[in-house]
N, C-alpha and C positions, 0 to 999 in steps of 0.2 A: 561382560557381553555388550556389544554395541546395539543400539535400537535400530529398528528398520529405517526410520526417518534419517538417522545420522549415516547409515550405509547408502542411501539414496543420495543424500547431500554430496557424499565424497565423489560420486561419478559425474558430478555436473560443474562445468564453468559457465559463469555468465558473461556475456559480451553485450556492452551498452553501445548502441550505434548512434554515434555523435558525429558523423563524418560528412554530412550532408551541407549543401549551400544554403538551405532554407530561403529560397527565392522568395516564397510566399510571406515570409517575415523580414523582407528587405535586407537579407544577407546576415542577419543578427545570429550568432551562435546560440541556438535555442536552449542547449543544455545549461547556459549560464543566466538564462532569464529566471526572474526570482518570483516565486509563488509562495505567498504567506511567510515571507521572510527567509526562504531557503531556496537555492538553484534547483531547477528541474531535475538536473542529474543527480543531485543530492537526495531527492525525494526517491528516485528510482534505486539508487544504491542502498538507501535505508531498507527498502523493501526487499531487495533481492539478496543482500549479503548474507542475512541469516539463513537463507535457503540453499546456498551453494557452497562448494569448496573454495572457489576463487572467482575473482572478477577481473574482467579486462574492459578497457575503454577504447573504442575504435573512434579516433578523431584525427581530422586532417589540418586542423588549426587549434589554437588555444592549447596546444600540448603542455605548455609549462603549468598553465591553470589546472588542467585536468590531473597532472601529476601530483598536485598538492591533496588529491582526495585519497592517496594512499594505496592506489591499485596501478598495475602497469598501463601504460598508454601506447597503443598500437596504431600506426597510420596504415592507410590502404597499401596493399601489395603493389598496386599501380596507382599513379596520381590521376589528377584531372577531374576529381569527384565524379567517379563512375556509378555511384548509387549503391544501395543497400546490398545488392548481390555481390558487389565487390567487398562490401564489409562483412558479408558472411564468409566469404573466402578467406579474408584476412583473419577472422576469429578462428575459423577451423585450422588454419595453419599455425596459429601460435597457442591455442589451448593444449592442454596436456591430458584432460579428462577424456572419457570415452564419448560423453554427450556434451553438447555446447548449447546453452540457452542464448537466445538473441531477443533483444528487446530494444525499443526506441528510447532516446534519452528525453522525450517530451511526454511520457506517460507517467504521471505522478502518482497513480492509484492503483498500481498493480496489486493483484491479491496475493496474500501471504501464503497461499497454498498453490501457487502457479506451478512450481517445478514439481511438486508431488503429483499433482493431477496429470500434468503432461507426460512425466516419466512413466507412471504407472500405466496410463493408457497405450503409450508407445510400446511398453513391454507386452501388455495383453495382445496387442495387435501384431506384435514382431514387426513394428514399422521401423523405417529409417528417419522418419521426420514426423513430429506432432505438432500440429498448428492450432492455435486458439481460435474458436469461433464464438462470437458474442451473441449469437442467437438470431442476427440479422445478416452478418456478413463474416467472411474469414478475415483474420488479423495476420497477414502473411509476415510481418516483421516481429511477431511474437511466437517464436517457434524453437522447438528442441530438435536439434539435428545431430545425427551421429558424425563424430570427428572423421571417421573413414571416409566420408563423401567430399573431402577436400579435392581429390583428383577429379571427381564428377563435375563439381562446380569450377574448377579450373578449366576444364575442356569446354564447358558451356560458355564461359567468359571469353575464351579464345575464339569462340565461334562468332562472337559479337554479340551474343544475347545478353540483354539486362533485365529481363522480366523474371521476377521470382516464381510467379505461378506457373510460367512455362517450364522452369526448371523442376519444380515440385511434381508437375504433372508426369515426369519421367521416372518418378521414384516411388517407393511404397510409403505413401504418406496417409496419415490418420487425422481426422479433424477432432478436436477436444472440445467438448461443449462447455461453455462458461456463461449461458444464458443467465444463471444466478448472480454473475458479477459483470453484467454488460457494462456498467459504468466505469469498471476498472480499466478500460481500454480507450478512455477518452485521451486524446493527445492535442497538442498545441501546435496547430498549423499556421493560424492567423493571430494577430494581435487581439482580436476581438475573442478569441478563444481563451486567452489568458486573463482578459478583462472580466469574462463571465466566472471564470474559476475563482478570481481574486474576490468576487462579490459573496462568495460562500461565507458564512459565519465563522469566527475563529473557533477552534477545536481545542479543548483542553481536557486532559484526563487526570485522573487521581489513581495513581498505582500504590497499593499498599497490600501487606499480607493480611489475611482473614483476621479480625479482631482488632485492627488498628482504629477503625472508626470512620470509614469513608462516608457511609451514609449519615452519620451523625454530623460531620462537618458539613456536608451538602445542605442538610436540613437548617443548618445555622446560616450558611452563605448565601443560599437562594433568596431569602427575604431581603437581605442586606443588599444584594445586587439589584433586585427589582426596585428598591427604594430609589436607586440613582438612575432609574430609567432603562436599565440593560434588559433586553429581551432574551430569555433563556430557554434553551432546549436541553433536555437531558436523555442520554441513551444509557441504559443500565444492561450489563451482560449477565444473564441468569445463567448458572452452571447446571441447571437440571431442568426437567421439563416443568413448565409452568402455565398456568391458564387464569386469564383475567375474568373469563365468564364461568357461569355455574349451571349445572344440570337443572332443567326445569325451566330455564329462561328461554324464551323463543329463540333469540340470537344463538345460543348454545346448540339448541336442538337443530336448527337449520344448518349450521356449521358441520356438525357431527355427521349429518346425513349426506354430506358431500359438498357444501359451498366452499370453494377455494378461497373467495374473499367474502367477508361478512362486515358491512358498514351499518352501524347503528348511530342514530342521531336525535337530539333533542334540541330545545331552543337555547341550551346553555353549553352544550359540548357534543362531540361526536368521535366515535372510535372506530377504527378499521383493523379488523382481525384477518390475518392472512395465514393460510396453511401453507408452509414452505418448509422443505427439508434442506438446511443448510450443513448438515453434518455436525461433527463435534466443534467447529471452529466457524461461527458465523462471522460474515464479512462486515467491519465497521462500516467501510465506504458504502456497501450497499445499504446498510441501515440509515446511514447519513442521508443518502440521496432520497429516502423516503420522507424527509422533512421538508417543509416550505421555508427555504432559506430567506425568502424576502422578508420573513416575520421575524427573524433571529439576529442577534448580535454575537451569540456565543453558544456552542454546545459543550456542556459538561458531560463527560464520560466516565462511568465507574466501571471498571474492568477493562477488558481488551489490553491489558498491560504488555503483551508481546507485539502489538501492532506499532509500526513507526509513526508516532505523532506526538506532539508536545504534552508532557504530563508533569504534574507535580507528585513527588513521592512523599507519602506519609509514613513516619517511622516512629515506633515506641520501642525503648530499649527493653522493657519488661518482656516484650514477645520474644527476645533473644533470636531474631531472624536476620538473614543476610541483607545488607544495604544494597539496594538495586541499582542506584544511580552511577555507581563506579563502573558498571558494565553496561549502561544503557545511555548513549548520548542523547536520546530523546527526552530524558529527564531534565528540565530546565530549572528546576528548584527542588529543595527537599524542606519539608515541614516537620520538625521533630520536637520531642519532649526535652531534649538536652542538646548542648552543642557537640558537633561531631567532627572528627578528624578524617577528612575525606581526601581522597586522591585526585578529586576534580574540584575546580574553582567554580562552584555554582552558588546561587544565593541559598542561605539557610534561614528558614522562617520559624517562628515559634508556633507549635502546633496548637498550643493553648491560647494564643493572641489571635483572634479572628479577624481584627481590624488590620493586622500587618498582612495576612493572607488575602483579605479583601483589596487591599491596596495593590498588591503585587498582580492580582487578577485584573484590575482596572487598568493598570499600566500595560499589561500584556495586550489587553483589547484595543488599547488606544495606538500601539505600535503600527 
């Protein structure tokens, strides 16, 4: 029996809009601008591919380059760079699924539950279009649209209209609240935007099955990294309810009677506790953006193994579990207690040789 999430995934094709002129970027093809060692379009694909049945890339140049990404490339139905509404028409024409998701090629931090939330809300409202709202403004090019609307958008384009919001106003549209993931809709419109994103600390995860020793390894690595002058942040995914405060403490009591945010400070440290329901799958990007990036060189992540960001896999043969790296291109190295015969050519590290893992991380930060 198929799971509900798999059934939802089957109904959706993702179309990545990469067909613009990028005038504010001096005409550079934004999809191929590099962020943290990876083209922007690759960041988008890595976030979306696990959520949908198929992907299409709408591009009016660099088609050969985009074709290397492994998904079909479709150019606008009519030429001369007519804007995202034409890209939407093109995607609706070529998609085979009932629903089509549209996103820009320059939003590298799209949430991993984007499709699920848009589709469920559209179905609840019996809507033809579901559009993301970041809490401040509508995100018109992050939208889930019924494929049957191809004739409608074609007629609007034929009339000379090019504004997406005016077309949406004629349809049964629902806004979907992503206030909890507002940072996920950051996009790159100017070179300064990319420079600002590049200044974020490196992100490196540790993916492993329970019992492999992620925390033990981090306890050994962090002091060694600190000795070399590297500034470290850590994000840990707790798989159950947790609380760092205790009944009887003033901060605990104030929070429990209704404070949504509780900040407690001393001369040595401070802590901010926030009451926020993120469901079963908290967002890594949401958590990352709560950190002060100016004070960090790297953020080490324990957990969040399904999110698309660079990771080292930790593997112990005695656990007799599946090796993850063969099915996850975001795993950039594997640290094991024995040599492995892998289907991928990635660095293999000795899980018991802390110095070799430390060297790999130092080289990763320096790239």
